[in-house]
C-alpha positions in Angstrom: 99.1 221.7 102.8 96.6 224.3 104.0 94.8 224.2 107.3 91.5 222.9 105.9 93.2 219.9 104.3 95.0 219.1 107.6 91.8 219.2 109.5 90.1 217.0 106.9 92.9 214.4 107.1 93.0 214.6 110.9 89.3 213.6 111.2 89.1 211.1 108.4 92.5 209.5 108.7 93.6 210.1 112.4 97.0 209.0 113.7 96.7 205.4 114.9 99.1 205.9 117.8 97.5 209.0 119.2 94.9 208.2 121.8 94.2 211.9 122.4 93.2 212.7 118.8 89.9 214.4 118.3 88.7 211.4 116.4 89.6 208.8 119.1 88.1 211.0 121.8 84.8 211.5 119.9 84.7 207.8 119.2 85.2 207.0 122.8 82.5 209.4 123.8 79.9 208.0 121.4 80.8 204.3 122.5 80.6 205.1 126.2 77.3 206.9 125.6 76.1 204.0 123.6 77.1 201.5 126.3 75.3 203.5 129.0 72.2 203.8 126.9 72.2 200.1 126.1 72.8 199.2 129.8 69.8 201.3 130.9 67.6 199.7 128.2 68.6 196.2 129.3 68.0 197.1 133.0 64.5 198.2 132.1 64.0 195.0 130.1 65.0 192.8 133.1 63.1 194.7 135.6 60.0 194.5 133.5 60.6 190.8 133.4 60.9 190.7 137.2 57.5 192.6 137.6 55.8 190.2 135.2 57.1 187.1 137.0 55.9 188.7 140.3 52.4 189.4 138.8 52.2 185.9 137.5 52.9 184.4 140.9 50.4 186.7 142.6 47.7 185.9 140.0 48.7 182.2 140.3 48.0 182.5 144.1 44.6 184.0 143.4 43.9 181.2 140.9 44.7 178.7 143.6 42.7 180.4 146.3 39.6 180.6 144.1 39.9 177.0 143.0 40.4 178.1 139.4 43.5 176.2 138.5 41.8 173.2 136.9 39.2 175.2 134.9 41.3 174.9 131.6 41.9 171.3 130.9 44.2 171.6 127.9 47.6 173.2 127.1 47.9 174.9 123.8 50.6 177.5 123.6 49.4 179.3 120.5 45.7 178.6 120.2 45.2 178.8 123.9 45.9 182.5 124.0 42.5 183.1 122.5 39.6 182.6 125.1 36.2 181.2 124.1 34.5 183.9 121.9 30.9 182.5 121.6 28.4 180.3 123.3 29.5 177.3 121.4 33.1 177.6 122.5 32.1 178.4 126.1 29.9 175.3 126.3 32.7 173.1 124.8 35.2 174.5 127.4 32.6 173.8 130.2 31.9 170.3 128.9 35.7 169.5 129.2 35.8 170.8 132.7 32.8 168.7 133.6 35.0 165.6 133.0 37.3 166.4 135.8 37.2 165.0 139.3 36.9 168.5 140.7 33.6 169.0 139.0 32.2 165.7 139.9 33.1 165.8 143.6 33.1 169.6 144.4 31.6 171.9 141.7 28.9 169.5 140.4 26.3 172.2 140.7 28.4 174.9 138.8 26.5 176.9 136.2 28.2 178.2 133.0 28.4 181.7 134.5 30.2 180.3 137.6 32.5 178.4 135.4 33.4 181.6 133.5 34.5 183.2 136.8 37.0 180.5 137.6 38.1 180.3 133.9 39.0 183.9 134.0 41.7 183.6 136.7 43.3 180.5 135.1 43.3 182.2 131.6 44.8 185.5 133.0 47.5 183.4 134.7 48.4 181.6 131.5 48.2 184.8 129.5 50.7 186.5 131.7 53.0 183.5 131.2 52.7 184.0 127.4 53.3 187.8 127.8 56.5 187.0 129.8 57.8 184.9 126.8 57.1 187.8 124.4 58.6 190.4 126.7 61.8 188.4 127.1 62.1 187.2 123.5 61.5 190.3 121.3 63.8 192.7 123.2 66.5 190.0 123.4 66.4 189.7 119.6 66.7 193.4 119.3 69.6 193.6 121.7 71.3 190.7 120.1 71.1 191.8 116.5 72.1 195.4 117.4 75.1 194.0 119.3 74.2 195.4 122.7 74.8 192.1 124.5 78.2 190.7 125.3 78.9 187.0 125.5 78.1 186.8 129.3 74.8 188.6 128.8 73.9 186.3 126.0 74.6 183.3 128.2 72.4 184.6 131.0 69.6 185.5 128.6 69.6 182.0 127.3 69.4 180.7 130.9 66.4 183.0 131.4 64.7 181.4 128.4 65.5 177.9 129.7 64.0 178.9 133.1 60.9 180.2 131.5 60.4 177.1 129.4 60.9 174.9 132.5 58.4 177.1 134.4 55.8 176.5 131.7 56.3 172.8 131.7 56.1 172.7 135.5 52.9 174.6 135.4 51.2 172.1 133.1 52.9 169.2 135.0 51.1 170.6 138.1 47.7 171.1 136.5 47.8 167.7 135.1 48.1 166.1 138.6 44.5 167.4 139.3 42.8 166.2 136.1 42.5 162.4 136.7 41.9 161.4 140.2 42.5 164.5 142.5 40.2 167.4 143.0 43.2 169.7 143.4 46.8 169.7 142.2 49.6 167.9 144.0 51.1 170.0 146.8 54.5 168.7 145.8 54.1 169.8 142.3 52.7 173.2 143.4 55.8 173.7 145.6 58.1 172.9 142.7 56.3 175.2 140.4 56.4 178.0 143.0 60.0 177.6 143.8 60.9 177.6 140.1 59.1 180.9 139.7 61.0 182.4 142.6 64.4 181.1 141.2 63.5 182.6 137.8 62.7 185.9 139.6 66.0 185.8 141.5 68.1 185.1 138.4 66.5 187.9 136.5 66.9 190.4 139.4 70.5 189.4 140.0 71.2 189.9 136.3 69.6 193.4 136.5 71.5 194.3 139.7 74.8 193.5 138.1 74.2 196.2 135.6 72.7 198.7 138.0 75.5 198.5 140.6 78.2 197.9 138.1 80.7 200.5 139.5 79.6 200.6 143.1 82.5 200.0 145.7 81.9 197.9 148.8 83.5 197.2 152.0 85.2 193.7 151.7 85.4 193.3 155.5 81.6 193.2 155.8 81.3 190.3 153.2 83.0 187.9 155.5 80.8 188.8 158.4 77.4 189.1 156.8 77.4 186.7 153.7 77.2 183.4 155.7 74.3 184.6 157.7 72.5 185.8 154.5 73.1 182.4 152.9 71.6 180.6 155.9 68.7 183.0 155.7 68.2 182.4 151.9 68.0 178.6 152.7 65.4 179.1 155.4 63.3 181.5 153.4 63.3 179.0 150.5 62.1 176.2 152.8 59.5 178.5 154.2 58.2 179.2 150.7 58.1 175.4 150.1 56.1 174.9 153.3 53.9 177.8 152.3 53.0 176.0 149.1 52.3 172.9 151.2 50.0 174.8 153.4 48.2 176.1 150.3 48.1 172.8 148.5 46.8 170.8 151.5 44.5 173.7 152.7 46.3 173.5 155.9 45.4 177.1 156.8 41.7 176.3 157.1 41.9 175.0 160.6 43.6 175.9 163.9 42.9 179.5 163.2 44.3 180.9 166.4 47.6 182.4 167.3 50.1 181.9 168.8 48.7 178.6 170.0 47.1 176.0 167.8 43.6 175.5 169.2 44.9 175.9 172.8 47.9 173.8 172.2 51.5 174.8 171.8 52.3 171.6 170.0 49.3 170.1 168.3 48.3 166.7 169.3 47.9 165.5 165.7 51.5 166.4 164.8 52.5 162.6 164.4 49.3 161.0 163.5 49.9 160.2 159.8 51.9 157.0 159.5 55.7 157.1 159.7 57.2 160.2 161.3 58.9 161.4 158.2 55.6 161.3 156.3 54.1 163.8 158.7 56.7 166.3 157.6 55.4 166.4 154.1 51.8 165.2 154.1 50.2 165.9 157.5 48.4 169.3 157.3 48.7 169.7 161.1 52.4 169.2 161.0 52.9 171.3 158.0 51.0 174.2 159.5 53.0 173.9 162.7 56.3 173.9 160.8 55.3 176.9 158.8 54.5 178.8 162.0 57.8 177.9 163.7 59.8 178.8 160.7 58.1 182.1 160.4 59.1 183.0 164.0 62.6 181.7 163.2 63.0 184.0 160.2 61.6 186.9 162.2 64.1 186.4 165.0 67.0 185.8 162.7 66.5 188.9 160.7 65.9 190.9 163.9 69.1 189.6 165.3 71.0 190.2 161.9 69.7 193.8 161.8 70.7 194.5 165.4 74.3 193.1 165.2 75.1 194.3 161.6 77.6 197.1 161.2 75.4 199.5 159.4 77.7 202.5 159.9 80.3 200.8 157.7 77.8 199.9 155.0 77.2 201.6 151.7 73.9 203.5 151.4 72.5 200.7 149.2 73.4 198.1 151.8 71.8 200.0 154.6 68.6 200.6 152.6 68.6 196.9 151.9 68.9 195.7 155.4 66.4 198.2 156.7 63.9 197.1 154.0 64.6 193.5 155.0 63.5 194.2 158.6 60.4 196.0 157.4 59.5 193.2 155.0 59.8 190.4 157.5 57.7 192.3 160.1 54.9 193.0 157.5 55.1 189.5 156.2 54.8 188.0 159.7 51.7 190.0 160.5 50.1 189.3 157.2 50.7 185.6 157.9 49.1 185.9 161.3 46.1 187.9 159.9 45.6 185.4 157.1 45.5 182.5 159.5 43.0 184.3 161.8 40.8 185.1 158.8 40.7 181.4 157.8 42.6 182.4 154.6 40.6 185.2 153.3 41.5 185.7 149.6 42.6 189.3 149.8 44.7 188.8 152.9 46.2 185.6 151.6 47.0 187.4 148.3 48.9 190.2 150.2 50.7 187.5 152.2 52.0 186.1 148.9 53.1 189.6 147.9 54.8 189.9 151.2 56.7 186.7 150.6 58.0 188.2 147.2 59.1 191.4 149.1 61.0 189.4 151.7 62.6 187.1 149.1 63.7 190.1 147.0 65.2 191.7 150.1 67.3 188.7 150.7 68.4 188.4 147.1 69.3 192.2 147.0 71.4 191.8 150.2 73.1 188.6 148.9 74.1 190.6 145.8 75.3 193.6 147.9 77.5 191.5 150.2 78.7 189.1 147.5 82.3 188.3 147.1 84.2 189.8 144.1 84.5 186.5 142.4 80.8 186.2 142.4 80.4 189.1 140.0 79.6 187.8 136.6 
């Protein structure tokens, strides 16, 4: 057998038990490169999803601040993607809005041009929601049929779709609460809708981080020390987000626009004026603003203490960057909260305050991931 035939047989019929054959090495090279390429594509896909969820929450905040959330009185997943295109369709949408309590009690003097302004924000908010569905679905189908997702990734992707569907339902569930008797949406439903968005964002970000830091080594000693504190911080931040939604839903930032005292009082006199004591915790605007203030200070002090006492020299570069960003994020968010309050909830400052909440929440999720235990890796 000449050398050419030997080479042909080696490439096309490699020895099965020889892992060092040229064929096996080449196969391993292409599979590894394919895996790395797929991983990068999936990471980009997930981070795009994170950005869109973030954008949707920010636009949702502007929608609430401008009183636009009840301007669209119907929910149509497909046809609702097309806005009114002529005078007849605009008038029809305006007539439907005129049937709402918000129009009768608050915006009874609205003109069609004013209605178009609030319609824009609610339409944009819903449009981003539809875009999120497309951005998640189409790449998922591509990755699935090209076999770039393993079973764990497929399971997580399905969970993302469930969370997205739940978020859409909760959005309409919230809007519906303001179409019959109320002039605004229920602050309870607003809080549920907002927290669901943050959870969807956290799940998507965690999924991406697992792929980004797949091979990074960490110090297991630091996990036992820092993970419990981060878990407590996560719970407090979630509670603060809930009370932020309560403040927004009850317009509790429109009064006592002084800091650090509430109208010359450290503890406001109306803190227990609304029936049973427990009801004040959830429905009394004075109590809710007071709790939101106190928890903001608590989060600031807890993060400051955590940063001061942490063993940053023993951390990985990613962990150090994460904990430094956490400190910056909470400081900026605290100042934004104060300035928003002093401005009587000026729209631009309030929007930045919501962006700050996302940055702070993202920092906490990032550090929870960085200090997770090995068994928490999916």
